C-alpha distance (Angstrom), angle and dihedral (degrees) to the residues before:
residue distance angle dihedral
M1 . . .
A2 3.81 . .
K3 3.80 91.7 .
L4 3.79 91.5 53.4
R5 3.80 90.9 48.4
L6 3.80 91.4 51.5
L7 3.80 91.8 47.5
G8 3.79 88.5 52.3
E9 3.79 94.3 47.3
Y10 3.80 92.7 48.9
R11 3.82 95.7 36.4
E12 3.80 92.7 127.0
D13 3.82 97.8 39.2
R14 3.79 114.5 42.3
A15 3.82 90.9 165.0
A16 3.82 90.6 60.3
L17 3.81 89.6 50.0
L18 3.80 90.9 52.7
V19 3.82 91.2 49.2
H20 3.81 90.2 49.8
L21 3.81 92.3 49.0
A22 3.80 92.9 45.3
T23 3.80 89.4 53.1
L24 3.80 90.9 52.2
Y25 3.81 89.7 46.8
A26 3.82 91.3 52.5
Q27 3.80 91.7 49.4
A28 3.81 91.9 49.3
S29 3.81 91.3 48.5
V30 3.81 91.4 53.2
E31 3.79 92.9 46.3
L32 3.80 93.0 49.9
G33 3.80 91.0 47.9
D34 3.79 96.8 -175.0
P35 3.83 110.7 95.9
A36 3.81 89.9 -147.3
S37 3.81 88.5 60.2
T38 3.77 91.8 57.1
V39 3.80 95.9 59.6
G40 3.78 107.3 123.4
L41 3.79 94.6 12.1
F42 3.79 93.4 110.9
D43 3.79 90.5 58.1
R44 3.79 91.7 46.8
F45 3.78 95.2 46.3
V46 3.79 107.6 30.6
S47 3.79 121.3 3.5
W48 3.81 96.3 65.7
A49 3.83 89.6 65.9
R50 3.81 97.3 53.7
V51 3.77 117.0 113.7
R52 3.77 110.4 -102.8
G53 3.71 125.9 -152.0
């Protein structure tokens, strides 16, 4: 649900969505601290929003 909402909000500016998601990813990585804890976070935070095709 949240992913669909974000895609709708950033419909006209996918680059801005990716910047927003990358910022959230960076914050989460810092908060988790342990590099092992961040495995898979990029996919969860950022890669799903990339344009496919």
